GUSE-229581 format. One record per residue (C-alpha): residue in three letters; z, x, y. Coordinates in steps of 0.5 Angstrom, whole numbers, plus 500, padded with zeros to 3 digits. Example, Ala and Ser with C-alpha at 12.3 -4.5 7.8 and 13.67 -1.06 7.14 Angstrom:
BEGIN
ala516525491;ser514527498;
END
This chain:
BEGIN
unk615125129;unk622125130;unk625127137;unk632131136;unk638128139;unk641132145;unk647134140;unk641137135;unk638141141;unk645144143;unk646146136;unk639149135;unk641153141;unk647156138;unk645158131;unk645165128;unk638165128;unk637163135;unk642168137;unk639174133;unk632172137;unk636173144;unk639180141;unk632182139;unk629181146;unk634186148;unk631191145;unk631198149;unk638197151;unk645200148;unk646198141;unk653198142;unk652192147;unk647189143;unk653188137;unk658186142;unk654181145;unk652178138;unk660178136;unk661174143;unk656169142;unk657168135;unk665167137;unk663162143;unk658158138;unk663157133;unk669155137;unk665151142;unk658150143;unk656147136;unk660141137;unk658139144;unk652137147;unk648141151;unk650138158;unk657138156;unk657146156;unk658146164;unk662151168;unk669148167;unk668148160;unk666155160;unk672157165;unk677154160;unk674158155;unk675164158;unk682162161;unk684161153;unk681168152;unk686171157;unk692167154;unk690170147;unk691177150;unk684179150;unk683185155;unk680183161;unk674188160;unk673184154;unk673177157;unk668180162;unk663183157;unk664176154;unk662172160;unk656177161;unk653176154;unk654168156;unk650169162;unk645173160;unk644168154;unk644162158;unk638165162;unk634167156;unk635159154;unk633157161;unk627161161;unk625158154;unk627151157;unk632150151;unk637148156;unk637145163;unk641150167;unk646156167;unk653154167;unk656161168;unk653162175;unk659162180;unk664164174;unk668171175;unk672174169;unk679175171;unk681182174;unk685187170;unk689193172;unk683199172;unk685204167;unk684211169;unk680215164;unk684221160;unk681228161;unk682235160;unk685240166;unk680246167;unk685251163;unk685246157;unk677245158;unk677253158;unk681253152;unk677249148;unk671253149;unk674260147;unk674258140;unk670264136;unk665260132;unk665262125;unk659260121;unk652256123;unk656249124;unk661252128;unk655255133;unk652248133;unk659245135;unk660250141;unk653249143;unk655241143;unk661242147;unk659246152;unk653242153;unk657235154;unk662239159;unk656242163;unk652236164;unk657230163;unk653227157;unk655221154;unk655222146;unk650218145;unk645222150;unk647228146;unk645226139;unk639223142;unk636230146;unk630232143;unk627240143;unk622238149;unk627235153;unk630242154;unk628247159;unk632253158;unk628258163;unk629253168;unk636251166;unk635244166;unk635238161;unk632231161;unk637226159;unk635218157;unk641214159;unk643207159;unk638202161;unk633207158;unk634211165;unk632218165;unk635223169;unk634231170;unk641235170;unk642243171;unk645246165;unk650252166;unk649259164;unk655258158;unk652252155;unk645255156;unk647261152;unk651257147;unk644253146;unk640259145;unk645262140;unk644255136;unk636255136;unk634260131;unk639256126;unk636250128;unk629252126;unk631254119;unk635248117;unk631242121;unk627237117;unk619238118;unk617234124;unk624232126;unk625234134;unk632233135;unk636238138;unk642238134;unk642237126;unk647235121;unk648239115;unk643236111;unk638237117;unk637230120;unk639228127;unk647228128;unk650221129;unk656220134;unk661219129;unk660226126;unk660229133;unk667225134;unk670228128;unk667235129;unk670235136;unk677232134;unk677238128;unk675243133;unk680241138;unk686241133;unk684248131;unk684251139;unk691248139;unk689242143;unk691234141;unk686232136;unk686225140;unk680229144;unk674225144;unk667227147;unk667222153;unk674226155;unk669232156;unk664227160;unk670225164;unk673232165;unk666234168;unk666229173;unk673230175;unk672238176;unk666237179;unk668232184;unk675236186;unk671242187;unk665239191;unk667232194;unk660230193;unk661223190;unk654221191;unk652228187;unk657226181;unk654219181;unk647222180;unk649227175;unk653222171;unk647217171;unk651211174;unk647206177;unk653204182;unk657208186;unk663204184;unk663206177;unk664213180;unk669212185;unk674212179;unk674219179;unk676219187;unk683216184;unk684222179;unk683227184;unk688223189;unk693223183;unk692231182;unk693232190;unk699227189;unk702231184;unk701238187;unk704235194;unk710232190;unk711239187;unk710243193;unk712239199;unk720240201;unk720233203;unk718231197;unk722235192;unk728232190;unk735236190;unk738238184;
END
């Protein structure tokens, strides 16, 4: 029996088949994360890993690789995701004794400027919801916009909602979020009314046995892309920018709720954030709003004409 060389062993760790086996082990996670990890690992395999022995894949080489991505102008968030993919993959290899150590330990991705999310102000959100639905699909669309804004949903969470997740009597909805984590959030009265208007139409169009709350024209479950396109068209019709996307409604929900309540922990729970640090970005948005009011109103802040 021929014993594989160190180089052959290294190459076997970085084949498409090995990477795909790792991706399969992540089942239950976000499909977007899985696709991004696949791209990041295949790029690293192509650029570095397949030409080196396993022991040569050390911390310094990985640091040099990440620095090279930074010099190429790759965004800091993308570099952080690539490092996360490598760290998780090396853990996978170590657990199966296919590599002796995880060289990513102690590495940190470069920090970039934190971009604040775009959102609607209260008047714009109200303008979006004032559209009078014309036809069954428009009634469905209004129910979706109301529900996203009322509950702070991700678009992936919206399209995944089934009928048994919704309790309109209690005005609650059960959401399956990132990492398969479940949370229960309240449904506002406007959203509840809009969903109730959609339910009779849904009952007439649903394919047998399909439990999805929101359906396409053909009676199947909606895709995230279909929701994004419908919202752009709706926003344009309401006199808003056609760059509006569903996540802006989620950001608007969080910012408006925090501005009114000041309760960061409650907003964190409603959004389904695992870390309070993720939610803290909305405190910066709130401060920006206060600073703008100050600049416009305070006599010592205003410039003389």
